[in-house]
C-alpha positions in Angstrom: 61.8 27.9 -126.1 62.7 25.8 -129.4 66.0 24.6 -130.7 65.8 26.9 -132.9 65.5 29.3 -130.6 68.5 28.2 -128.6 70.6 27.7 -131.4 69.8 31.6 -132.2 71.0 32.4 -128.5 73.8 30.0 -128.4 75.7 31.6 -132.1 74.1 35.3 -130.7 71.6 36.2 -133.5 69.1 38.4 -132.0 65.4 37.7 -131.4 63.3 38.5 -134.0 59.9 37.4 -133.3 58.0 39.6 -136.6 60.4 38.7 -139.0 60.2 34.9 -138.0 56.2 34.7 -137.4 56.3 37.3 -141.1 58.6 34.5 -142.5 56.1 31.6 -141.2 52.9 32.9 -142.9 54.3 33.3 -146.1 55.8 29.2 -145.9 52.2 28.4 -144.8 50.5 30.4 -147.1 52.4 29.4 -150.7 52.2 26.1 -149.0 48.0 26.3 -149.4 48.2 28.1 -152.7 50.1 24.9 -153.7 47.4 22.7 -152.6 44.9 24.1 -153.6 46.3 24.8 -157.6 46.9 20.7 -157.0 43.5 20.2 -156.1 42.1 22.3 -158.8 44.4 20.5 -161.2 43.8 17.3 -160.3 40.0 18.1 -161.2 40.5 19.4 -165.0 42.8 16.7 -165.8 40.4 13.7 -165.3 39.8 11.0 -168.4 36.7 10.9 -169.7 35.9 8.2 -172.5 33.4 10.4 -174.6 33.0 7.0 -177.3 31.6 4.7 -174.6 27.9 4.5 -176.3 29.3 4.3 -179.5 28.6 1.1 -181.3 30.8 0.2 -184.8 29.1 -1.6 -186.9 30.5 -3.7 -190.3 28.9 -3.7 -193.3 29.2 -6.4 -195.9 28.7 -5.0 -199.5 28.8 -6.8 -203.1 28.1 -4.4 -205.7 27.8 -5.2 -209.3 28.2 -1.5 -210.1 30.0 1.6 -210.1 26.8 3.6 -208.9 27.2 1.8 -205.3 30.1 3.0 -205.0 28.6 6.2 -203.3 26.6 4.0 -200.9 29.7 2.1 -199.7 31.2 5.7 -199.4 28.6 6.6 -196.9 29.0 4.0 -194.7 32.7 5.1 -194.7 32.0 8.4 -193.6 29.8 7.4 -191.3 32.8 5.7 -189.6 31.1 2.0 -190.4 34.1 -0.8 -191.1 32.7 -2.1 -194.7 34.1 -5.5 -195.9 34.0 -5.5 -199.7 33.5 -8.6 -201.5 34.5 -8.1 -205.1 34.4 -12.0 -206.4 31.5 -11.1 -208.9 32.4 -7.4 -210.0 33.8 -6.7 -213.0 37.1 -7.0 -213.5 37.6 -3.2 -214.6 34.2 -1.9 -212.0 36.1 -3.5 -209.4 40.0 -1.1 -210.3 37.1 1.8 -210.1 35.8 0.6 -206.8 39.2 -0.2 -205.3 40.8 3.2 -206.4 38.0 5.4 -205.5 37.2 3.8 -202.0 41.0 3.9 -201.1 41.0 7.6 -202.2 37.2 8.3 -199.4 39.6 5.7 -197.2 42.3 8.1 -197.6 40.7 11.5 -196.9 39.3 9.8 -193.4 42.2 8.7 -192.6 41.3 5.6 -192.3 42.8 2.4 -194.5 41.9 -0.2 -197.1 43.6 -3.7 -196.4 42.9 -6.9 -198.6 42.3 -9.9 -196.9 41.3 -11.8 -199.6 41.9 -12.8 -203.6 38.8 -10.4 -203.7 38.1 -9.3 -201.1 38.7 -5.7 -198.6 37.9 -4.5 -195.4 37.7 -0.7 -195.3 38.3 0.6 -191.6 38.1 4.0 -190.7 40.7 5.6 -188.5 39.6 4.8 -184.9 39.1 1.0 -185.9 43.0 -0.9 -186.4 43.2 -4.2 -188.2 45.7 -7.0 -186.7 45.9 -10.9 -187.3 48.2 -13.7 -188.2 45.9 -13.8 -191.3 47.4 -10.5 -192.1 51.1 -11.3 -191.3 50.6 -14.1 -193.9 49.0 -12.5 -196.9 51.7 -9.9 -196.3 54.4 -12.1 -196.7 53.0 -13.7 -199.3 52.7 -10.5 -201.8 49.0 -10.2 -201.2 48.5 -7.4 -199.2 47.5 -4.4 -200.6 
């Protein structure tokens, strides 16, 4: 006779073994169900890194004419980072290239940043640009 039974006897509560066993079985069944669902949830919540074999590439381009914009846009659509050097490009063509490639970057949720006087870096959505040089350029008003 356990403590529980002694308390029931002391308080004058009749013993109902069948009800008690049924209640214990319900508790055990619920406990087992909770453990099973917790195990199932743990199996389904595994974090898997899908991009483990992805190789990030940086493409350096120095376009001479606006027709080069298509091949640069193809690099951006392939999720490659592009460094665009416009030092020797005509000013009007440079402006058209930057406008067009800004649109391509925007369409791909990427970004374009000016890193030097005539040099830009265009990144896809999965690449972040950070560093002290960018902060310095932004403070000096050279930031794109």
